[in-house]
C-alpha positions in Angstrom: 4.1 -2.9 -26.2 4.5 -0.8 -29.2 1.3 1.2 -29.4 1.0 4.7 -27.7 -1.6 3.7 -25.6 0.7 0.9 -24.3 3.7 2.5 -23.8 2.1 5.2 -21.8 0.5 2.6 -19.6 3.8 1.0 -19.1 5.6 4.2 -18.2 2.8 5.6 -16.0 3.2 1.8 -14.0 6.7 2.8 -13.6 6.1 6.3 -12.5 2.9 5.0 -10.1 5.7 2.8 -8.5 8.1 5.8 -8.1 5.7 8.5 -7.3 3.9 5.9 -4.4 7.6 5.9 -2.6 8.1 9.2 -3.4 4.7 10.3 -2.3 5.3 8.5 1.1 8.7 10.1 1.8 7.4 13.4 1.2 4.5 12.6 3.7 6.7 11.6 6.0 9.3 14.0 5.9 6.3 16.6 6.3 4.9 15.5 9.3 8.5 15.1 10.8 9.7 18.1 10.0 6.2 19.7 11.1 6.4 18.1 14.4 10.4 19.6 15.0 10.1 23.0 13.0 8.0 26.0 13.8 5.5 27.5 11.4 7.5 30.4 10.8 10.6 28.0 9.7 8.7 26.8 6.7 7.7 30.4 6.3 11.3 32.1 5.5 12.1 29.2 3.4 8.8 29.1 1.6 9.9 33.2 0.7 13.0 32.4 -0.4 11.6 29.2 -2.5 9.2 31.2 -4.1 11.8 34.3 -5.5 13.7 31.4 -6.8 10.8 30.1 -8.7 10.0 33.5 -9.6 13.4 34.1 -11.1 14.1 30.7 -12.1 10.7 30.8 -13.9 11.3 34.1 -15.8 14.9 32.8 -17.0 13.4 29.4 -17.8 14.3 28.4 -21.7 11.9 25.3 -21.7 14.6 23.3 -23.6 13.1 19.5 -22.5 10.5 20.2 -24.2 11.9 21.6 -27.3 14.1 18.6 -27.3 10.7 16.4 -27.0 9.2 18.3 -29.9 12.4 17.8 -31.8 12.2 15.4 -34.7 15.7 14.3 -34.8 17.9 15.6 -31.8 21.5 15.1 -32.0 24.5 15.0 -29.7 25.3 18.9 -30.4 21.7 19.6 -29.2 22.2 18.0 -26.2 25.3 19.7 -25.6 23.8 23.3 -26.5 20.8 22.1 -24.2 23.5 21.7 -21.3 26.2 24.4 -21.8 22.9 26.8 -21.7 21.5 25.1 -18.6 24.8 25.4 -16.7 25.2 28.8 -17.9 21.7 29.9 -16.8 22.1 28.5 -13.4 25.5 30.1 -12.6 24.3 33.2 -13.1 21.1 32.5 -11.3 23.5 31.5 -8.3 25.2 34.5 -8.5 22.2 37.0 -9.2 20.6 35.3 -6.2 23.6 35.6 -3.5 23.9 39.5 -4.8 20.2 39.7 -3.7 20.1 37.9 -0.8 20.8 41.0 2.0 18.6 43.4 0.3 15.7 40.8 0.6 16.3 39.9 3.8 16.2 43.9 4.7 13.1 44.1 2.7 10.9 41.2 4.3 12.2 42.4 8.1 13.9 38.4 8.1 17.7 38.3 8.8 17.1 34.6 8.3 16.4 34.9 4.5 19.8 36.1 3.4 21.6 32.5 4.2 18.6 30.4 2.6 18.5 32.3 -0.4 22.8 31.9 -1.2 21.9 28.0 -0.6 19.0 28.1 -2.6 20.9 29.9 -5.5 23.3 27.5 -5.4 20.8 24.4 -5.4 20.2 26.7 -9.2 23.8 26.1 -9.7 23.6 22.4 -9.3 20.3 22.0 -11.2 21.8 23.5 -14.1 24.2 20.8 -14.7 21.6 17.8 -14.8 22.3 15.3 -17.5 19.7 16.7 -20.4 20.4 13.4 -22.3 17.7 11.9 -19.9 15.5 13.8 -22.2 15.7 10.6 -25.1 13.9 8.3 -22.7 10.8 10.2 -22.4 10.8 10.8 -25.9 10.6 6.8 -26.4 8.6 7.0 -23.3 11.0 4.8 -21.5 10.4 5.6 -17.5 12.1 3.2 -15.6 15.1 5.4 -15.3 13.3 8.2 -13.8 11.8 5.6 -11.2 15.5 5.0 -10.1 16.1 8.7 -10.2 12.9 9.8 -8.2 13.6 7.3 -5.5 17.0 7.9 -4.9 17.2 11.9 -4.8 14.1 11.7 -2.8 15.6 9.2 -0.2 18.5 11.3 0.0 17.0 14.3 0.9 14.6 13.1 3.1 17.5 11.2 5.5 19.1 14.7 5.1 16.2 17.1 5.9 14.8 14.6 9.2 18.5 14.3 10.5 18.9 18.2 10.4 15.4 18.9 11.9 15.9 15.8 15.1 19.2 17.0 15.8 19.4 20.9 15.3 15.5 21.6 15.4 16.6 24.6 13.0 14.6 25.6 9.4 18.1 24.5 7.6 17.0 21.0 7.8 14.3 22.3 4.3 17.3 24.0 2.6 19.8 21.2 3.1 16.8 18.4 2.2 16.6 20.5 -1.0 20.4 21.0 -1.9 21.5 16.9 -1.3 18.1 16.3 -3.4 19.5 18.6 -6.3 23.3 16.9 -5.9 22.1 13.4 -6.1 19.9 14.4 -9.2 22.9 15.3 -10.6 25.1 12.8 -9.8 22.2 9.4 -10.6 21.5 11.5 -14.0 25.0 10.3 -15.2 24.6 6.7 -13.5 21.6 6.0 -15.6 22.6 7.1 -18.7 26.0 8.4 -19.1 26.9 11.7 -21.3 30.0 13.9 -21.9 29.0 17.4 -22.5 30.9 20.0 -24.2 30.3 23.5 -24.6 28.5 25.1 -27.1 26.2 27.8 -27.8 24.7 25.9 -31.5 21.0 25.7 -32.2 20.3 28.9 -30.3 18.3 29.7 -32.4 16.3 26.7 -32.7 15.3 26.3 -29.5 13.9 29.7 -28.7 11.8 29.6 -32.0 9.5 26.8 -29.9 10.0 28.1 -26.3 9.8 31.7 -26.9 6.2 31.9 -26.0 6.5 28.9 -24.1 8.8 30.3 -21.6 6.9 34.0 -21.4 3.8 31.6 -20.3 5.8 30.2 -17.5 6.8 33.5 -16.4 3.2 34.8 -16.2 2.3 31.5 -14.9 4.8 31.3 -11.8 3.6 35.1 -10.9 0.2 34.0 -11.7 0.7 31.3 -8.5 3.5 32.5 -6.6 2.9 36.3 -5.8 0.2 35.4 -3.3 3.1 33.7 -1.2 5.2 37.2 -1.5 1.6 39.0 -0.7 1.3 37.1 2.6 4.7 36.9 3.6 5.0 40.9 3.1 1.7 41.7 4.9 0.6 38.4 7.4 4.2 37.9 8.4 6.8 34.4 8.6 4.2 32.5 10.7 1.1 33.2 8.6 2.9 32.5 5.7 4.3 29.3 7.4 0.5 28.2 7.7 -0.3 29.0 4.2 2.3 27.6 2.7 2.4 24.0 4.0 -1.3 23.9 3.7 -1.1 24.6 0.4 1.7 22.2 -0.4 -0.5 19.7 1.8 -3.6 20.3 -0.3 -2.0 20.1 -3.6 0.1 16.6 -2.8 -3.0 14.2 -3.2 -3.8 15.5 -6.4 -0.5 15.7 -7.7 0.6 12.4 -6.6 -2.0 10.5 -7.8 -1.7 11.8 -11.1 1.9 12.5 -11.8 2.6 9.1 -13.3 0.0 10.0 -15.9 0.6 13.4 -16.6 4.1 12.9 -17.4 3.8 10.5 -20.0 1.2 12.8 -21.4 3.2 15.6 -23.4 5.6 13.2 -25.5 2.4 10.7 -26.1 0.6 13.6 -27.7 3.2 15.0 -29.7 4.1 11.8 -31.3 0.2 11.7 -32.3 -0.4 15.6 -33.0 -0.6 15.5 -36.9 -3.6 13.1 -36.6 -6.8 15.0 -34.9 -8.9 12.7 -34.4 -6.7 10.2 -32.7 -4.9 12.8 -30.6 -8.7 14.2 -29.3 -10.0 10.4 -28.6 -6.6 10.3 -26.3 -6.8 13.3 -24.7 -10.4 12.4 -23.9 -9.5 8.8 -22.8 -6.7 10.1 -20.8 -7.9 13.3 -19.5 -11.2 11.1 -17.7 -8.8 8.3 -16.0 -6.8 11.3 -14.4 -10.0 13.2 -13.2 -11.0 9.5 -11.8 -8.0 9.3 -10.1 -7.6 12.9 -8.8 -11.2 13.5 -7.9 -11.5 11.1 -4.5 -7.3 11.8 -4.1 -8.0 15.6 -3.5 -11.9 15.8 -2.3 -11.3 13.1 -0.1 -8.4 14.2 1.7 -10.2 17.8 1.8 -13.2 16.2 3.9 -11.0 13.9 6.3 -8.7 17.4 6.7 -9.8 17.8 10.2 -8.7 14.3 12.1 -6.1 13.8 9.5 -4.1 17.2 10.4 -4.6 17.1 14.3 -3.4 13.4 14.0 0.0 13.8 11.7 0.9 17.7 12.9 -0.6 18.4 16.1 -2.8 20.7 17.3 -0.7 23.8 16.6 -1.1 22.9 12.9 -4.9 23.4 12.8 -5.2 26.5 11.0 -4.3 25.0 8.2 -7.4 22.4 8.2 -9.5 24.9 6.7 -6.4 26.1 3.6 -6.4 22.0 2.9 -10.4 21.6 2.6 -10.8 24.3 0.7 -7.9 24.7 -1.9 -7.3 20.2 -2.3 -10.8 20.1 -3.6 -10.2 23.2 -6.2 -7.0 21.5 -7.0 -9.0 18.4 -7.9 -11.7 19.9 -9.8 -9.0 21.7 -11.8 -7.9 18.3 -13.7 -10.8 18.4 -15.8 -9.2 20.6 -17.7 -5.6 20.6 -16.8 -4.3 18.5 -19.8 -5.0 21.5 -22.1 -1.2 22.5 -21.1 0.9 19.3 -22.9 -2.1 19.3 -25.5 -1.3 22.9 -26.3 2.5 21.9 -26.7 2.2 19.1 -28.5 -0.2 21.0 -31.4 2.3 24.1 -30.9 -0.1 26.5 -29.2 2.3 28.1 -27.1 0.9 31.7 -27.9 -2.3 31.3 -27.0 -0.9 29.3 -24.0 0.7 32.3 -23.1 -2.2 34.5 -23.7 -4.2 32.6 -21.1 -1.9 32.7 -18.3 -1.9 36.6 -18.6 -5.2 37.0 -18.6 -5.7 35.0 -15.7 -3.0 36.9 -14.0 -4.9 40.1 -14.6 -8.0 38.3 -13.0 -6.1 36.8 -10.1 -4.3 39.5 -8.6 -6.9 42.2 -7.7 -8.7 39.2 -6.6 -6.1 38.0 -3.9 -5.2 41.3 -3.0 -8.9 42.3 -2.0 -9.6 39.2 -0.4 -6.0 39.5 1.6 -7.5 43.2 2.7 -11.1 42.1 3.5 -10.5 38.9 5.6 -6.8 38.4 5.7 -5.3 34.7 4.9 -9.0 33.2 4.6 -10.1 35.9 2.0 -6.8 35.1 0.1 -8.1 30.9 0.3 -11.5 32.3 -0.6 -10.1 34.0 -3.9 -8.1 31.0 -4.7 -11.0 29.1 -4.9 -12.9 31.5 -7.2 -10.1 31.8 -9.5 -8.8 28.2 -9.4 -12.6 27.1 -10.8 -12.8 29.7 -13.4 -9.2 28.6 -14.6 -10.7 25.3 -15.4 -13.5 26.4 -17.0 -11.1 28.8 -19.4 -8.6 25.4 -19.7 -12.0 23.5 -21.1 -12.6 26.4 -23.6 -9.2 25.8 -24.3 -9.3 22.3 -25.6 -12.3 23.1 -27.1 -10.2 25.3 -29.6 -7.3 22.8 -29.8 -9.4 19.6 -30.9 -13.0 20.4 -31.1 -14.4 18.7 -28.2 -16.8 20.7 -26.7 -17.0 22.0 -22.9 -20.5 20.1 -22.1 -18.8 16.8 -23.9 -15.8 16.8 -21.7 -18.2 17.1 -18.3 -20.1 14.3 -19.9 -17.3 11.9 -19.9 -16.5 12.7 -16.2 -20.1 12.8 -15.0 -19.8 9.3 -13.1 -16.5 10.7 -11.6 -18.4 13.6 -10.5 -21.2 12.1 -9.4 -19.6 9.1 -7.8 -17.4 12.0 -5.9 -20.1 14.1 -5.0 -22.0 10.9 -3.0 -18.4 10.1 -1.2 -18.1 13.4 0.0 -21.8 13.9 1.7 -21.5 10.2 2.9 -18.4 10.9 4.5 -19.3 14.6 5.7 -22.5 13.3 7.0 -20.7 10.8 9.3 -17.8 13.5 10.6 -20.8 15.4 11.9 -21.7 12.0 14.5 -18.0 11.8 15.4 -17.1 13.3 18.6 -14.4 15.9 18.8 -11.2 14.5 20.2 -7.2 15.2 20.8 -6.7 11.5 21.4 -4.5 9.8 18.8 -5.9 6.8 18.9 -9.5 8.0 18.6 -8.3 10.2 15.5 -6.6 7.5 14.1 -9.7 5.4 14.7 -11.8 8.0 13.2 -9.5 8.8 9.9 -9.6 4.8 9.2 -13.2 4.9 9.3 -13.7 7.9 7.4 -11.4 6.7 4.5 -12.8 3.1 4.5 -16.3 4.7 3.9 -14.9 7.4 1.1 -13.2 4.6 -0.5 -16.0 2.2 -0.7 -18.8 4.8 -1.8 -16.5 5.9 -4.4 -15.9 2.6 -5.9 -19.5 1.5 -5.5 -21.0 4.3 -7.0 -18.7 4.3 -9.7 -19.4 0.8 -10.5 -22.9 0.7 -10.3 -23.3 3.9 -12.7 -20.8 2.2 -15.2 -22.9 -1.1 -14.9 -26.5 0.8 -15.2 -25.1 2.7 -18.3 -24.2 -0.4 -20.0 -20.6 -0.4 -19.1 -19.3 2.4 -21.9 -15.8 2.8 -22.6 -14.0 5.4 -19.8 -11.8 5.3 -17.1 -13.4 2.0 -15.5 -12.2 0.3 -19.0 -8.7 1.9 -18.8 -8.4 0.6 -15.5 -9.3 -3.0 -16.4 -6.6 -2.7 -19.1 -4.1 -2.1 -16.7 -5.2 -4.5 -14.1 -5.6 -7.2 -16.9 -1.9 -6.5 -18.3 -0.1 -6.5 -14.4 -2.3 -10.1 -13.9 -0.7 -11.0 -17.4 3.0 -10.8 -16.1 2.0 -12.3 -12.6 0.3 -15.5 -13.6 3.1 -17.3 -15.6 5.5 -16.2 -12.4 
């Protein structure tokens, strides 16, 4: 496969396989940990993780994106990237250790200090990862990514589950993170050997690209993570545990369904950034395919959230049903404009991405605070629904500015998927109303299986019918045909 689309599809196939395994392990891990740990355990780790994400993003150097976009990176560029990342990781580790006890006192959570010290060490490990792996992404080669993703998730899963079963402690979440990060570092050098040397060359070259991108990431992280700190401080650890687990489960179907394609998009867009017509066509094709996958995954989980949560996690987690129903739908709908980030990066429009993130922060913060004050956790969720839909519209407007594709044309490219998902949601919701309420696991499993089968049938049937009625136009359906054709062409000789 020499074409960009061909390599994107091949890379997506490797990543799809890895994400299927990783997604399965992540889901199983969440279920097991939820049975053995309390919501407050998830809350204290969510506090530490949120602070770590904010601090790490504030100091993010965006070296990966800079190396991908560089025309011809040399060994000295890779060594400089490793040096900068390792230095940053060491400084963050020391900073987090120094702030651990003051933060523990601020949030009135004694366990937070140990969690922060351990998570700070994970940043040190993260800074040692092999930067040469980025060369594989530049060439759209992803089988090594499969090895890396599966191995680190598997070791982290085994460690977390073992600690949870034996000790039933929140340390299961922390140890799982540390083991995952350590495996990532070790495997990164095994799949692509590299001996870095300490050098601070090319710093100005790196920063000239990443300055606006880093600023945007700082604002974006504050935008999407400050609510965790707000909930943890105002509503306590148990409410934060519900909020954290519910948000993660709501995000998982959309993220895991689209990650294989999204991960290959930025290097693909970068390679054709100087061809406007080709870039616009590639964006529309990929975005329509991403939405066609994300919409049934996200909204499908939303409409079966009740039996799913009661079956997988138990009655003690029933408060997160509303969170999953609300946020899973929004995350799915946001994919209508979510590819604006790799598109803007490929075109070098990082300043506009920063302005977008800043504007969203100014809109989101007061809405979250007002929602919390008026309706508690439920008000925060409603605020996230509103701002999520508004964010999708802003992203689609930016796409129009970058490549000239109007918002109406973007929506029309996804009309079959949107119509089919409406049919699916209506049918499954109607069927759910006729099912008796139960807490028995066997009946819950039967209900869930029936609703999933009904939803899949309605979505696929509606999509196929609309596609045929419209004369089989080019779109996600033809992309799926091509992917299946390539798979079958490899299978038939065997």
